[in-house]
C-alpha positions as CSV (number, residue, x, y, z in Angstrom):
1,M,-24.5,76.1,23.9
2,K,-21.9,73.4,23.2
3,R,-24.9,70.9,22.8
4,L,-27.0,73.2,20.4
5,I,-23.6,73.7,18.4
6,A,-23.1,70.0,18.2
7,C,-26.8,69.3,17.1
8,V,-26.7,72.2,14.6
9,L,-23.4,70.9,12.7
10,A,-24.6,67.4,12.6
11,A,-27.8,68.3,11.0
12,A,-26.3,70.3,8.0
13,L,-27.7,69.5,4.7
14,P,-26.0,69.7,1.3
15,G,-28.5,71.8,-0.6
16,L,-31.5,74.2,0.3
17,A,-34.4,76.0,-1.3
18,A,-34.1,79.5,-2.4
19,A,-34.7,82.2,0.1
20,A,-38.3,83.5,0.7
21,P,-39.7,86.4,2.3
22,G,-40.2,85.8,6.2
23,R,-38.0,82.8,6.4
24,P,-35.1,82.9,8.9
25,Y,-31.8,83.3,6.9
26,V,-30.3,80.4,8.4
27,N,-32.8,78.2,6.3
28,D,-31.1,79.0,3.1
29,K,-27.5,78.0,4.1
30,K,-26.1,74.7,3.5
31,A,-24.5,74.8,7.2
32,P,-24.1,77.4,9.8
33,E,-21.0,79.2,8.9
34,N,-20.1,81.1,12.2
35,R,-21.3,82.0,15.8
36,K,-23.9,84.4,14.4
37,D,-25.8,81.7,12.6
38,L,-25.6,79.6,15.4
39,E,-27.0,82.2,17.9
40,A,-29.6,83.3,15.4
41,I,-30.9,79.4,15.6
42,Q,-30.8,79.4,19.3
43,T,-32.4,82.6,19.8
44,A,-35.4,81.8,17.3
45,L,-35.8,78.4,19.3
46,T,-35.8,79.7,22.6
47,S,-38.0,82.7,21.7
48,V,-41.0,80.4,20.7
49,L,-40.2,77.2,22.9
50,G,-42.2,78.3,26.0
51,K,-45.4,78.8,24.0
52,A,-45.0,75.6,22.2
53,R,-44.4,73.5,25.2
54,A,-47.4,75.1,27.0
55,A,-49.6,73.7,24.3
56,T,-48.0,70.3,23.9
57,V,-49.9,67.6,25.6
58,C,-49.6,63.8,26.7
59,I,-52.6,61.9,25.6
60,D,-53.2,59.0,28.1
61,L,-55.1,56.2,26.4
62,G,-55.2,53.8,29.4
63,Q,-53.0,51.3,27.9
64,G,-50.2,53.5,26.5
65,S,-49.9,57.2,25.7
66,G,-48.9,59.5,23.0
67,S,-48.7,63.1,22.3
68,G,-50.6,65.9,20.7
69,V,-50.6,69.8,20.5
70,I,-53.6,72.2,21.3
71,V,-54.5,74.5,18.3
72,S,-57.5,76.5,19.5
73,E,-58.4,78.3,22.8
74,D,-61.3,76.0,23.5
75,G,-59.0,72.9,23.4
76,L,-58.9,71.5,19.9
77,I,-55.9,69.0,19.5
78,L,-54.2,67.7,16.5
79,T,-52.4,64.2,16.8
80,A,-51.9,61.0,14.9
81,A,-54.7,58.6,14.0
82,H,-52.7,55.6,15.4
83,V,-52.5,57.5,18.6
84,S,-56.2,58.4,18.9
85,G,-57.3,54.8,17.8
86,G,-60.8,55.7,16.7
87,V,-63.6,58.1,16.9
88,R,-65.7,59.3,19.9
89,K,-63.3,57.5,22.6
90,D,-62.8,59.0,26.1
91,V,-59.3,59.8,26.7
92,T,-57.2,61.8,29.2
93,V,-55.2,64.9,28.1
94,I,-52.1,65.9,30.5
95,M,-50.9,69.4,30.2
96,E,-47.3,70.5,30.7
97,D,-48.1,71.3,34.3
98,G,-49.4,67.9,35.0
99,K,-53.2,68.9,35.1
100,K,-55.4,66.0,33.8
101,L,-58.4,66.9,31.7
102,K,-61.2,64.9,30.2
103,A,-61.3,64.8,26.2
104,V,-62.8,62.7,23.5
105,T,-61.4,61.7,20.1
106,L,-63.1,63.3,17.1
107,G,-62.4,62.3,13.4
108,L,-59.5,60.6,11.8
109,N,-57.8,59.9,8.3
110,S,-56.6,56.2,8.6
111,E,-54.7,56.7,5.3
112,T,-52.5,59.6,6.2
113,D,-52.5,59.2,10.1
114,A,-54.1,62.5,11.0
115,A,-56.7,62.9,13.8
116,M,-58.3,65.5,16.2
117,I,-59.2,65.3,19.8
118,R,-61.5,67.8,21.9
119,I,-61.1,68.8,25.4
120,T,-64.5,68.5,26.9
121,E,-63.8,70.5,30.0
122,E,-64.6,74.3,29.7
123,G,-61.7,76.6,29.7
124,K,-59.3,78.7,27.9
125,Y,-56.1,76.7,26.9
126,P,-52.6,77.7,25.6
127,F,-52.4,77.0,21.8
128,I,-50.2,77.5,18.8
129,E,-50.5,78.8,15.2
130,V,-51.0,76.2,12.5
131,D,-49.1,76.8,9.2
132,R,-52.3,76.6,6.9
133,E,-50.2,78.0,4.1
134,D,-47.7,75.2,3.7
135,T,-44.8,77.4,3.9
136,A,-42.2,74.7,5.1
137,R,-39.4,74.1,2.6
138,L,-36.7,71.4,2.2
139,G,-33.8,72.2,4.5
140,D,-35.7,74.5,7.0
141,W,-34.6,74.2,10.6
142,V,-37.4,72.7,12.7
143,F,-37.9,71.5,16.2
144,S,-39.9,68.6,17.6
145,L,-41.9,68.3,20.9
146,G,-43.2,65.2,22.5
147,H,-43.7,63.3,25.9
148,S,-41.0,60.7,25.2
149,G,-41.7,57.4,26.9
150,G,-44.6,58.9,28.4
151,F,-45.3,61.9,30.8
152,D,-42.8,63.2,33.3
153,K,-43.6,66.4,35.0
154,E,-40.2,67.0,36.4
155,R,-38.7,66.7,32.7
156,G,-41.5,67.9,30.7
157,S,-41.8,67.6,26.9
158,V,-38.7,67.0,25.1
159,V,-37.4,69.2,22.4
160,R,-35.2,68.1,19.4
161,L,-33.7,70.4,16.9
162,G,-33.1,69.3,13.3
163,R,-34.0,69.9,9.5
164,L,-36.4,68.8,6.9
165,V,-34.8,66.2,4.9
166,R,-37.6,65.0,2.5
167,M,-40.9,66.3,1.6
168,A,-44.1,64.7,-0.2
169,E,-47.7,65.4,-0.6
170,S,-48.8,63.5,2.5
171,T,-45.5,63.1,4.4
172,I,-42.6,65.0,5.5
173,Q,-39.4,63.7,7.0
174,S,-37.0,65.4,9.6
175,D,-33.8,64.2,11.3
176,C,-35.1,65.2,14.7
177,T,-34.6,62.3,17.1
178,L,-37.9,60.7,18.2
179,I,-38.7,57.7,20.3
180,G,-42.1,55.9,21.4
181,G,-44.3,58.3,23.0
182,D,-43.5,61.1,20.8
183,S,-46.1,59.9,18.1
184,G,-48.8,62.5,17.5
185,G,-46.6,65.4,18.7
186,P,-45.9,68.4,17.0
187,L,-43.2,69.6,14.5
188,F,-42.5,73.3,14.4
189,D,-40.7,75.8,12.3
190,L,-38.4,78.3,13.7
191,Q,-41.1,80.8,13.9
192,G,-43.2,78.6,16.3
193,R,-45.7,77.6,13.7
194,L,-47.1,74.0,13.6
195,I,-45.9,72.4,10.3
196,G,-46.4,68.8,11.0
197,I,-47.5,66.0,13.5
198,H,-45.2,63.0,14.2
199,S,-46.5,59.9,12.6
200,R,-43.8,57.0,12.3
201,V,-40.5,56.7,14.1
202,G,-37.9,54.9,12.2
203,Q,-35.7,52.2,13.1
204,Q,-32.9,54.7,12.9
205,L,-33.7,57.6,15.6
206,Q,-33.0,60.3,13.1
207,V,-35.3,58.9,10.4
208,N,-38.8,60.1,11.3
209,M,-42.1,60.7,9.3
210,H,-44.6,63.7,9.9
211,V,-48.0,64.2,8.7
212,P,-48.0,67.8,7.2
213,T,-50.4,70.5,8.3
214,S,-51.7,70.5,4.8
215,V,-53.2,67.1,5.2
216,F,-55.3,68.3,8.3
217,V,-56.5,71.6,6.5
218,K,-57.7,69.4,3.6
219,N,-59.6,67.1,6.0
220,W,-60.5,69.6,8.6
221,D,-64.3,69.7,8.4
222,A,-64.4,65.8,8.3
223,L,-62.2,65.4,11.4
224,L,-64.4,68.0,13.1
225,K,-67.5,66.1,12.4
226,S,-65.9,63.0,13.9
227,E,-65.8,61.0,10.7
228,F,-63.7,57.9,10.0
229,V,-62.0,58.7,6.8
230,G,-60.2,56.1,4.4
231,E,-59.3,52.5,4.8
232,G,-55.8,52.9,5.6
233,P,-53.5,51.0,8.1
234,F,-53.4,53.7,10.8
235,A,-56.6,52.9,12.6
236,K,-59.1,50.3,12.4
237,K,-62.7,51.3,11.4
238,P,-65.4,50.1,14.0
239,E,-67.6,47.2,12.8
240,K,-71.3,47.3,13.1
241,G,-72.5,44.8,15.5
242,K,-69.3,44.7,17.7
243,G,-70.6,47.2,20.3
244,F,-71.2,45.8,23.7
245,L,-73.7,47.0,26.3
246,G,-73.5,44.3,28.9
247,L,-77.1,43.9,30.1
248,A,-80.1,41.6,29.8
249,S,-83.7,42.6,29.6
250,E,-87.4,41.5,29.3
251,A,-90.4,43.2,28.1
252,H,-92.2,45.1,31.0
253,P,-96.1,44.7,31.1
254,D,-96.4,48.8,31.6
255,G,-94.0,49.3,28.5
256,G,-90.5,49.5,28.0
257,L,-87.8,46.8,29.0
258,K,-86.9,45.7,32.6
259,V,-83.4,45.1,33.2
260,T,-82.8,41.6,34.7
261,K,-79.0,41.4,34.8
262,V,-76.3,43.9,34.5
263,G,-72.5,42.3,33.9
264,K,-69.8,43.5,36.1
265,D,-67.5,46.2,34.8
266,T,-69.6,46.6,31.6
267,P,-70.7,49.7,29.9
268,A,-74.1,49.4,31.4
269,A,-72.6,48.8,35.0
270,K,-70.3,51.9,34.5
271,A,-73.3,54.0,33.7
272,D,-75.1,52.8,36.8
273,I,-77.7,50.9,35.2
274,R,-79.1,48.4,37.7
275,E,-81.3,45.3,37.8
276,G,-85.0,46.4,37.9
277,D,-84.5,49.6,36.1
278,I,-87.2,50.2,33.3
279,L,-85.7,51.2,30.0
280,L,-88.2,53.4,28.1
281,K,-86.4,54.8,25.3
282,L,-83.0,54.4,23.5
283,N,-81.6,57.6,21.7
284,G,-85.3,59.0,21.7
285,T,-87.0,56.0,20.3
286,D,-89.6,53.9,22.3
287,L,-88.5,50.6,23.6
288,K,-91.1,47.8,23.4
289,T,-89.2,44.6,22.9
290,R,-85.9,42.9,23.7
291,E,-85.6,42.0,20.0
292,Q,-85.9,45.7,19.2
293,L,-82.9,46.6,21.5
294,Q,-80.9,43.7,19.9
295,E,-81.6,44.9,16.3
296,T,-80.5,48.4,17.2
297,L,-77.2,47.2,18.6
298,K,-76.4,45.2,15.6
299,E,-76.2,48.5,13.6
300,M,-73.8,50.0,16.2
301,A,-70.1,49.6,16.9
302,E,-67.6,50.2,19.6
303,G,-67.5,53.8,20.9
304,D,-71.1,54.7,19.6
305,P,-73.0,56.7,22.0
306,L,-76.2,55.5,23.8
307,E,-78.8,57.6,25.7
308,F,-81.6,55.5,27.5
309,A,-84.6,57.3,29.2
310,A,-85.6,55.1,32.2
311,T,-87.2,54.8,35.5
312,R,-86.2,53.6,38.9
313,D,-88.9,52.9,41.5
314,G,-91.1,55.2,39.6
315,K,-88.5,58.0,39.4
316,P,-87.1,59.2,35.8
317,L,-83.4,58.7,35.1
318,T,-81.3,59.4,32.2
319,F,-78.3,56.9,31.3
320,K,-75.7,58.2,28.8
321,L,-72.8,55.9,27.9
322,K,-70.6,54.6,24.9
323,L,-70.7,51.0,23.7
324,G,-67.7,48.9,24.6
325,A,-65.9,46.1,22.5
326,R,-67.4,42.7,22.0
């Protein structure tokens, strides 16, 4: 309780918006005035914290991690574009209880730092409500969650209490204390609704920027379709011709391409393509010459999916993979 009181008093603002229906009354006070106000904030936070933490996930990128939050029962996740790093990439999602799940990045907006991820394993997942009506106001009490510094099962996601101190069309700012690993994590109002996603951690720990949910709502369909939106600084657009497969081939007299060499630890090797396999089709198109395969790859980028119809010792096989980086 003492820690909560200290955080509450330190976060007080000089001026707030007018009262609005449904808003906790403490949002419309310059600062808590008595024990009742403090207990109102505490009660609101504790009543929604369990559900919020259950839906907050760690996103393991292999060479680092970030955070995100599940917003649908079938496993749709909102996060930051600089966390997802691109479209159609395989990542691992770690739930609050430590369970690891396979997931794939969907679309992103490189100008506003918004992105989506989808859990690919079937199941029903804990999720939270998205504030689609943009109801947050300057001065509102909020709380942030995130896997600060990476996943820690014993500690769980870290909660920080604060207030909204600045609001703009594509950015909101809070004085919640964030550090590395929190990026992509959720910012909630005291009713447990998602109002933003952590974007930039400031040099001062209390100066942090978030992507408001209105940006996600505006780009929702494009993100679901795995589109790369914009030319902004938060993600680099994949370049055509930079996709890497990792095999050599030659025309086979009976049709298709015979694999003559497979590089170690390449996308081809990881898909279990082997020397001697006969590649008959690529993404449904008949393969006839090595040049045809090369020309097709020139139009593809890192992360693009491939599906080969093939044979091995006369038995039909299918290989599914994603191009690596050249």
